TORDORO-384135 format. One record per residue (C-alpha): residue number from 1; residue in one letter; x, y, z. Coordinates in nm, 3 decimals. Layout:
// residues N
@nr=NUM rest=A u=X v=Y w=Z
...
***
This chain:
// residues 315
@nr=1 rest=M u=1.972 v=1.038 w=-0.447
@nr=2 rest=N u=1.868 v=1.404 w=-0.470
@nr=3 rest=K u=1.531 v=1.390 w=-0.645
@nr=4 rest=E u=1.302 v=1.666 w=-0.515
@nr=5 rest=F u=0.954 v=1.609 w=-0.377
@nr=6 rest=N u=0.699 v=1.674 w=-0.653
@nr=7 rest=I u=0.389 v=1.835 w=-0.497
@nr=8 rest=E u=0.189 v=1.824 w=-0.819
@nr=9 rest=K u=0.257 v=1.453 w=-0.872
@nr=10 rest=A u=0.188 v=1.383 w=-0.506
@nr=11 rest=Y u=-0.150 v=1.554 w=-0.524
@nr=12 rest=Y u=-0.243 v=1.368 w=-0.843
@nr=13 rest=L u=-0.159 v=1.023 w=-0.701
@nr=14 rest=F u=-0.319 v=1.100 w=-0.365
@nr=15 rest=L u=-0.639 v=1.220 w=-0.532
@nr=16 rest=L u=-0.645 v=0.922 w=-0.770
@nr=17 rest=I u=-0.630 v=0.683 w=-0.474
@nr=18 rest=R u=-0.890 v=0.874 w=-0.273
@nr=19 rest=K u=-1.138 v=0.911 w=-0.559
@nr=20 rest=S u=-1.088 v=0.550 w=-0.671
@nr=21 rest=E u=-1.180 v=0.424 w=-0.327
@nr=22 rest=E u=-1.470 v=0.667 w=-0.298
@nr=23 rest=K u=-1.595 v=0.522 w=-0.628
@nr=24 rest=I u=-1.564 v=0.174 w=-0.476
@nr=25 rest=I u=-1.780 v=0.290 w=-0.186
@nr=26 rest=E u=-2.033 v=0.436 w=-0.429
@nr=27 rest=L u=-2.062 v=0.113 w=-0.630
@nr=28 rest=Y u=-2.020 v=-0.147 w=-0.357
@nr=29 rest=D u=-2.387 v=-0.200 w=-0.271
@nr=30 rest=S u=-2.465 v=-0.261 w=-0.640
@nr=31 rest=D u=-2.283 v=-0.597 w=-0.619
@nr=32 rest=K u=-2.081 v=-0.509 w=-0.928
@nr=33 rest=I u=-1.765 v=-0.542 w=-0.718
@nr=34 rest=K u=-1.723 v=-0.913 w=-0.662
@nr=35 rest=S u=-1.489 v=-0.931 w=-0.363
@nr=36 rest=P u=-1.440 v=-0.788 w=-0.014
@nr=37 rest=V u=-1.238 v=-0.466 w=-0.008
@nr=38 rest=H u=-0.992 v=-0.320 w=0.244
@nr=39 rest=L u=-0.980 v=0.054 w=0.190
@nr=40 rest=S u=-0.675 v=0.274 w=0.240
@nr=41 rest=I u=-0.862 v=0.602 w=0.292
@nr=42 rest=G u=-0.664 v=0.796 w=0.552
@nr=43 rest=Q u=-0.341 v=0.607 w=0.482
@nr=44 rest=E u=-0.271 v=0.733 w=0.128
@nr=45 rest=A u=0.013 v=0.966 w=0.225
@nr=46 rest=I u=0.237 v=0.667 w=0.298
@nr=47 rest=S u=0.187 v=0.504 w=-0.042
@nr=48 rest=V u=0.226 v=0.832 w=-0.228
@nr=49 rest=G u=0.529 v=0.955 w=-0.035
@nr=50 rest=T u=0.718 v=0.628 w=-0.057
@nr=51 rest=N u=0.642 v=0.566 w=-0.424
@nr=52 rest=L u=0.752 v=0.913 w=-0.526
@nr=53 rest=A u=1.095 v=0.825 w=-0.388
@nr=54 rest=F u=1.115 v=0.501 w=-0.588
@nr=55 rest=S u=1.240 v=0.447 w=-0.940
@nr=56 rest=Q u=1.081 v=0.183 w=-1.164
@nr=57 rest=N u=1.345 v=-0.068 w=-1.056
@nr=58 rest=E u=1.219 v=-0.151 w=-0.709
@nr=59 rest=V u=1.012 v=-0.467 w=-0.669
@nr=60 rest=I u=0.697 v=-0.410 w=-0.465
@nr=61 rest=F u=0.541 v=-0.662 w=-0.227
@nr=62 rest=S u=0.209 v=-0.540 w=-0.091
@nr=63 rest=N u=-0.078 v=-0.692 w=0.108
@nr=64 rest=Y u=-0.456 v=-0.726 w=0.110
@nr=65 rest=R u=-0.495 v=-0.350 w=0.175
@nr=66 rest=G u=-0.314 v=-0.283 w=-0.150
@nr=67 rest=H u=-0.519 v=-0.043 w=-0.362
@nr=68 rest=A u=-0.312 v=0.259 w=-0.255
@nr=69 rest=H u=0.021 v=0.083 w=-0.313
@nr=70 rest=Y u=-0.095 v=-0.035 w=-0.656
@nr=71 rest=I u=-0.225 v=0.304 w=-0.770
@nr=72 rest=A u=0.070 v=0.499 w=-0.629
@nr=73 rest=R u=0.296 v=0.266 w=-0.827
@nr=74 rest=E u=0.098 v=0.382 w=-1.134
@nr=75 rest=A u=0.003 v=0.027 w=-1.215
@nr=76 rest=N u=-0.277 v=-0.045 w=-1.462
@nr=77 rest=L u=-0.595 v=0.118 w=-1.326
@nr=78 rest=D u=-0.819 v=-0.036 w=-1.593
@nr=79 rest=K u=-0.708 v=-0.385 w=-1.497
@nr=80 rest=M u=-0.751 v=-0.313 w=-1.127
@nr=81 rest=W u=-1.113 v=-0.217 w=-1.182
@nr=82 rest=A u=-1.174 v=-0.518 w=-1.408
@nr=83 rest=E u=-1.036 v=-0.736 w=-1.129
@nr=84 rest=L u=-1.269 v=-0.575 w=-0.876
@nr=85 rest=Y u=-1.556 v=-0.656 w=-1.112
@nr=86 rest=G u=-1.440 v=-1.018 w=-1.149
@nr=87 rest=K u=-1.381 v=-0.972 w=-1.521
@nr=88 rest=S u=-1.137 v=-1.159 w=-1.746
@nr=89 rest=R u=-0.936 v=-0.845 w=-1.831
@nr=90 rest=G u=-0.850 v=-0.801 w=-1.463
@nr=91 rest=T u=-0.505 v=-0.842 w=-1.310
@nr=92 rest=A u=-0.584 v=-1.206 w=-1.226
@nr=93 rest=R u=-0.851 v=-1.263 w=-1.492
@nr=94 rest=G u=-1.116 v=-1.177 w=-1.234
@nr=95 rest=K u=-1.030 v=-1.469 w=-1.008
@nr=96 rest=G u=-0.836 v=-1.284 w=-0.738
@nr=97 rest=G u=-1.036 v=-0.974 w=-0.660
@nr=98 rest=S u=-0.933 v=-0.678 w=-0.449
@nr=99 rest=M u=-0.689 v=-0.869 w=-0.228
@nr=100 rest=H u=-0.486 v=-1.022 w=-0.514
@nr=101 rest=L u=-0.374 v=-0.733 w=-0.735
@nr=102 rest=N u=-0.060 v=-0.759 w=-0.947
@nr=103 rest=D u=0.119 v=-0.585 w=-1.233
@nr=104 rest=W u=0.456 v=-0.729 w=-1.323
@nr=105 rest=K u=0.518 v=-0.455 w=-1.579
@nr=106 rest=K u=0.539 v=-0.227 w=-1.276
@nr=107 rest=K u=0.720 v=-0.492 w=-1.070
@nr=108 rest=F u=0.418 v=-0.513 w=-0.841
@nr=109 rest=M u=0.400 v=-0.869 w=-0.713
@nr=110 rest=P u=0.066 v=-1.047 w=-0.655
@nr=111 rest=T u=-0.083 v=-0.963 w=-0.319
@nr=112 rest=S u=-0.231 v=-1.208 w=-0.070
@nr=113 rest=A u=-0.513 v=-1.207 w=0.185
@nr=114 rest=I u=-0.295 v=-1.388 w=0.442
@nr=115 rest=V u=-0.142 v=-1.156 w=0.702
@nr=116 rest=A u=0.240 v=-1.137 w=0.675
@nr=117 rest=S u=0.257 v=-1.390 w=0.388
@nr=118 rest=A u=0.443 v=-1.151 w=0.155
@nr=119 rest=I u=0.715 v=-1.070 w=0.409
@nr=120 rest=P u=0.925 v=-1.389 w=0.372
@nr=121 rest=Q u=0.859 v=-1.379 w=-0.003
@nr=122 rest=A u=0.999 v=-1.027 w=-0.022
@nr=123 rest=V u=1.303 v=-1.131 w=0.179
@nr=124 rest=G u=1.352 v=-1.429 w=-0.051
@nr=125 rest=F u=1.341 v=-1.202 w=-0.355
@nr=126 rest=A u=1.596 v=-0.969 w=-0.195
@nr=127 rest=Y u=1.816 v=-1.271 w=-0.119
@nr=128 rest=A u=1.789 v=-1.383 w=-0.484
@nr=129 rest=L u=1.901 v=-1.038 w=-0.600
@nr=130 rest=K u=2.207 v=-1.056 w=-0.380
@nr=131 rest=Y u=2.279 v=-1.420 w=-0.465
@nr=132 rest=K u=2.271 v=-1.344 w=-0.837
@nr=133 rest=K u=2.465 v=-1.020 w=-0.782
@nr=134 rest=E u=2.188 v=-0.816 w=-0.943
@nr=135 rest=K u=2.111 v=-0.457 w=-0.853
@nr=136 rest=G u=1.777 v=-0.360 w=-0.708
@nr=137 rest=V u=1.580 v=-0.296 w=-0.390
@nr=138 rest=V u=1.275 v=-0.481 w=-0.262
@nr=139 rest=I u=0.991 v=-0.293 w=-0.093
@nr=140 rest=C u=0.771 v=-0.479 w=0.154
@nr=141 rest=Y u=0.452 v=-0.309 w=0.275
@nr=142 rest=H u=0.275 v=-0.455 w=0.577
@nr=143 rest=G u=0.056 v=-0.351 w=0.868
@nr=144 rest=D u=0.124 v=-0.343 w=1.241
@nr=145 rest=G u=-0.069 v=-0.669 w=1.277
@nr=146 rest=A u=0.190 v=-0.848 w=1.066
@nr=147 rest=T u=0.459 v=-0.767 w=1.322
@nr=148 rest=E u=0.287 v=-1.007 w=1.561
@nr=149 rest=E u=0.358 v=-1.304 w=1.337
@nr=150 rest=G u=0.669 v=-1.504 w=1.413
@nr=151 rest=V u=0.773 v=-1.509 w=1.049
@nr=152 rest=Y u=0.806 v=-1.130 w=1.059
@nr=153 rest=W u=1.094 v=-1.134 w=1.306
@nr=154 rest=E u=1.250 v=-1.439 w=1.143
@nr=155 rest=S u=1.246 v=-1.243 w=0.816
@nr=156 rest=L u=1.405 v=-0.935 w=0.973
@nr=157 rest=N u=1.674 v=-1.153 w=1.128
@nr=158 rest=F u=1.747 v=-1.324 w=0.795
@nr=159 rest=A u=1.751 v=-0.992 w=0.605
@nr=160 rest=S u=1.993 v=-0.842 w=0.854
@nr=161 rest=L u=2.214 v=-1.150 w=0.873
@nr=162 rest=H u=2.257 v=-1.153 w=0.495
@nr=163 rest=E u=2.262 v=-0.773 w=0.450
@nr=164 rest=L u=1.974 v=-0.774 w=0.203
@nr=165 rest=P u=1.854 v=-0.476 w=-0.004
@nr=166 rest=I u=1.503 v=-0.446 w=0.138
@nr=167 rest=I u=1.286 v=-0.178 w=0.294
@nr=168 rest=F u=1.010 v=-0.295 w=0.529
@nr=169 rest=I u=0.733 v=-0.033 w=0.537
@nr=170 rest=C u=0.502 v=-0.081 w=0.834
@nr=171 rest=E u=0.174 v=0.109 w=0.801
@nr=172 rest=N u=0.087 v=0.134 w=1.168
@nr=173 rest=N u=-0.280 v=0.233 w=1.205
@nr=174 rest=K u=-0.275 v=0.087 w=1.560
@nr=175 rest=Y u=-0.556 v=-0.160 w=1.503
@nr=176 rest=A u=-0.563 v=-0.525 w=1.405
@nr=177 rest=I u=-0.926 v=-0.537 w=1.292
@nr=178 rest=Y u=-1.088 v=-0.398 w=1.613
@nr=179 rest=T u=-0.811 v=-0.455 w=1.868
@nr=180 rest=H u=-0.580 v=-0.171 w=1.964
@nr=181 rest=Q u=-0.206 v=-0.223 w=1.969
@nr=182 rest=D u=-0.192 v=-0.167 w=2.347
@nr=183 rest=K u=-0.399 v=-0.484 w=2.395
@nr=184 rest=R u=-0.184 v=-0.691 w=2.159
@nr=185 rest=S u=0.175 v=-0.596 w=2.220
@nr=186 rest=I u=0.388 v=-0.479 w=2.514
@nr=187 rest=K u=0.499 v=-0.116 w=2.471
@nr=188 rest=N u=0.448 v=-0.120 w=2.089
@nr=189 rest=L u=0.820 v=-0.109 w=2.020
@nr=190 rest=I u=0.818 v=-0.209 w=1.653
@nr=191 rest=S u=1.103 v=0.021 w=1.548
@nr=192 rest=E u=1.310 v=-0.053 w=1.856
@nr=193 rest=R u=1.271 v=-0.428 w=1.819
@nr=194 rest=A u=1.366 v=-0.408 w=1.452
@nr=195 rest=A u=1.680 v=-0.215 w=1.546
@nr=196 rest=A u=1.770 v=-0.498 w=1.785
@nr=197 rest=F u=1.791 v=-0.726 w=1.481
@nr=198 rest=G u=2.038 v=-0.491 w=1.314
@nr=199 rest=V u=1.774 v=-0.336 w=1.089
@nr=200 rest=N u=1.806 v=0.040 w=1.046
@nr=201 rest=A u=1.465 v=0.155 w=1.174
@nr=202 rest=R u=1.288 v=0.490 w=1.161
@nr=203 rest=K u=0.948 v=0.601 w=1.289
@nr=204 rest=V u=0.763 v=0.863 w=1.081
@nr=205 rest=L u=0.474 v=1.026 w=1.264
@nr=206 rest=G u=0.294 v=1.167 w=0.960
@nr=207 rest=P u=0.056 v=1.276 w=0.826
@nr=208 rest=S u=0.283 v=1.464 w=0.583
@nr=209 rest=T u=0.332 v=1.292 w=0.247
@nr=210 rest=E u=0.662 v=1.475 w=0.213
@nr=211 rest=D u=0.784 v=1.335 w=0.546
@nr=212 rest=F u=0.721 v=0.981 w=0.422
@nr=213 rest=Y u=0.899 v=1.070 w=0.099
@nr=214 rest=N u=1.206 v=1.209 w=0.276
@nr=215 rest=A u=1.230 v=0.908 w=0.506
@nr=216 rest=T u=1.215 v=0.674 w=0.205
@nr=217 rest=V u=1.490 v=0.868 w=0.029
@nr=218 rest=D u=1.704 v=0.827 w=0.342
@nr=219 rest=C u=1.637 v=0.452 w=0.341
@nr=220 rest=L u=1.734 v=0.415 w=-0.024
@nr=221 rest=N u=2.052 v=0.614 w=0.034
@nr=222 rest=D u=2.138 v=0.400 w=0.337
@nr=223 rest=I u=2.093 v=0.079 w=0.140
@nr=224 rest=E u=2.317 v=0.215 w=-0.133
@nr=225 rest=N u=2.584 v=0.308 w=0.120
@nr=226 rest=S u=2.560 v=0.027 w=0.374
@nr=227 rest=N u=2.373 v=-0.265 w=0.210
@nr=228 rest=M u=2.170 v=-0.308 w=0.529
@nr=229 rest=P u=1.792 v=-0.364 w=0.545
@nr=230 rest=Q u=1.572 v=-0.073 w=0.650
@nr=231 rest=L u=1.241 v=-0.035 w=0.829
@nr=232 rest=L u=1.000 v=0.259 w=0.816
@nr=233 rest=E u=0.731 v=0.253 w=1.082
@nr=234 rest=C u=0.472 v=0.493 w=0.939
@nr=235 rest=M u=0.210 v=0.610 w=1.186
@nr=236 rest=T u=-0.132 v=0.661 w=1.029
@nr=237 rest=Q u=-0.509 v=0.638 w=1.076
@nr=238 rest=R u=-0.749 v=0.442 w=0.860
@nr=239 rest=W u=-1.080 v=0.625 w=0.844
@nr=240 rest=K u=-1.296 v=0.334 w=0.738
@nr=241 rest=D u=-1.372 v=-0.008 w=0.879
@nr=242 rest=H u=-1.109 v=-0.282 w=0.866
@nr=243 rest=V u=-1.294 v=-0.444 w=0.576
@nr=244 rest=G u=-1.584 v=-0.314 w=0.370
@nr=245 rest=V u=-1.696 v=0.040 w=0.296
@nr=246 rest=G u=-1.843 v=0.152 w=0.629
@nr=247 rest=D u=-1.669 v=0.345 w=0.903
@nr=248 rest=A u=-1.777 v=0.123 w=1.196
@nr=249 rest=R u=-1.827 v=0.425 w=1.421
@nr=250 rest=D u=-2.128 v=0.253 w=1.579
@nr=251 rest=L u=-1.902 v=-0.023 w=1.714
@nr=252 rest=N u=-1.729 v=0.218 w=1.954
@nr=253 rest=Y u=-1.402 v=0.025 w=1.946
@nr=254 rest=R u=-1.173 v=0.325 w=1.899
@nr=255 rest=D u=-1.142 v=0.686 w=2.001
@nr=256 rest=E u=-1.333 v=0.855 w=1.720
@nr=257 rest=S u=-1.182 v=1.193 w=1.809
@nr=258 rest=E u=-0.855 v=1.058 w=1.665
@nr=259 rest=I u=-1.026 v=0.991 w=1.333
@nr=260 rest=D u=-1.194 v=1.331 w=1.337
@nr=261 rest=L u=-0.853 v=1.493 w=1.391
@nr=262 rest=A u=-0.698 v=1.286 w=1.112
@nr=263 rest=I u=-0.973 v=1.396 w=0.874
@nr=264 rest=K u=-0.917 v=1.758 w=0.974
@nr=265 rest=N u=-0.543 v=1.721 w=0.907
@nr=266 rest=D u=-0.588 v=1.531 w=0.580
@nr=267 rest=D u=-0.268 v=1.586 w=0.382
@nr=268 rest=L u=-0.462 v=1.579 w=0.055
@nr=269 rest=L u=-0.602 v=1.918 w=0.157
@nr=270 rest=N u=-0.257 v=2.040 w=0.256
@nr=271 rest=L u=-0.113 v=1.943 w=-0.082
@nr=272 rest=E u=-0.402 v=2.109 w=-0.262
@nr=273 rest=K u=-0.341 v=2.439 w=-0.080
@nr=274 rest=K u=0.015 v=2.446 w=-0.215
@nr=275 rest=L u=-0.094 v=2.432 w=-0.580
@nr=276 rest=P u=-0.245 v=2.700 w=-0.807
@nr=277 rest=D u=-0.621 v=2.668 w=-0.863
@nr=278 rest=D u=-0.581 v=2.594 w=-1.234
@nr=279 rest=I u=-0.346 v=2.303 w=-1.164
@nr=280 rest=V u=-0.586 v=2.163 w=-0.904
@nr=281 rest=H u=-0.874 v=2.188 w=-1.153
@nr=282 rest=T u=-0.673 v=2.014 w=-1.425
@nr=283 rest=I u=-0.569 v=1.730 w=-1.196
@nr=284 rest=R u=-0.922 v=1.684 w=-1.064
@nr=285 rest=K u=-1.055 v=1.657 w=-1.418
@nr=286 rest=K u=-0.781 v=1.414 w=-1.517
@nr=287 rest=V u=-0.854 v=1.190 w=-1.218
@nr=288 rest=E u=-1.227 v=1.194 w=-1.289
@nr=289 rest=I u=-1.171 v=1.091 w=-1.651
@nr=290 rest=E u=-0.924 v=0.814 w=-1.563
@nr=291 rest=I u=-1.156 v=0.659 w=-1.305
@nr=292 rest=N u=-1.461 v=0.682 w=-1.530
@nr=293 rest=N u=-1.265 v=0.520 w=-1.814
@nr=294 rest=A u=-1.143 v=0.243 w=-1.582
@nr=295 rest=V u=-1.494 v=0.169 w=-1.458
@nr=296 rest=K u=-1.619 v=0.160 w=-1.816
@nr=297 rest=F u=-1.335 v=-0.078 w=-1.905
@nr=298 rest=A u=-1.456 v=-0.306 w=-1.625
@nr=299 rest=E u=-1.821 v=-0.272 w=-1.725
@nr=300 rest=D u=-1.741 v=-0.353 w=-2.090
@nr=301 rest=S u=-1.523 v=-0.655 w=-2.007
@nr=302 rest=Q u=-1.648 v=-1.014 w=-2.004
@nr=303 rest=F u=-1.649 v=-1.257 w=-1.714
@nr=304 rest=P u=-1.403 v=-1.548 w=-1.745
@nr=305 rest=A u=-1.536 v=-1.841 w=-1.945
@nr=306 rest=E u=-1.677 v=-2.127 w=-1.740
@nr=307 rest=K u=-1.431 v=-2.369 w=-1.903
@nr=308 rest=E u=-1.134 v=-2.192 w=-1.741
@nr=309 rest=I u=-1.266 v=-2.218 w=-1.385
@nr=310 rest=Y u=-0.964 v=-2.427 w=-1.277
@nr=311 rest=D u=-0.700 v=-2.257 w=-1.493
@nr=312 rest=N u=-0.418 v=-2.089 w=-1.300
@nr=313 rest=V u=-0.579 v=-2.170 w=-0.967
@nr=314 rest=Y u=-0.350 v=-2.323 w=-0.707
@nr=315 rest=G u=-0.407 v=-2.466 w=-0.366
***
């Protein structure tokens, strides 16, 4: 795989994610958005870098903090916004909300609010591909908190044992809600522990979008050559609260100087500096139009009919 990193495309996707979530913040107090939200602001470089390395053949398993994964996959933005609004033209007819996005046309599987729940599902899908002798790679996004679930290590063991075509992408922002990794796990050896299971593991320090892209290309090449599962531990910082639209700075649970430094080193700004002013202006205008159109799509859509309250709802 020799596809080159596309700075212009990276900037567009990064900006689309950032501005979409800033629009969520703007509208959240209006109660138009009908579900809790987990924002990815500060973590976008991972979604953009990894997705730029993918083709349209990979199957994506995400999690409750999935806006960035969904948008970077170039899934249907109109339907995402309709889902946030609880409208019938949403990705789950308005019944799932922010934490349950999906777009099978983009091979983006439905997300779940349960920590680590998609990990065994992703492994099962990868096993099905191998069992049926079909080509393809499964992508499994998760946070550092998911690595503290027993099913995570069982899944890595199974994937390695059966030599499955899967890339685990750990977005390590160091916090499970308000608890730092140092208080939850001895030595924080996610990559090293994964390697002990026979998974080819890499740690990417960030914040460069291109670094995440290059590491993903290496993973895809390794799967093609060795058929072994891969893990990318992507170090990052979320700028906002664990859930909601605030930044929780008043809670004093983390070193805010780290967030200030992350904001200063925002790779969106670095990407912008590498592009001509006219290209930046064009992309900014395009993003503004797409988001405004998506919000209007949501505003103009209807809520699901009362008679379908139990349709396609499972327990």
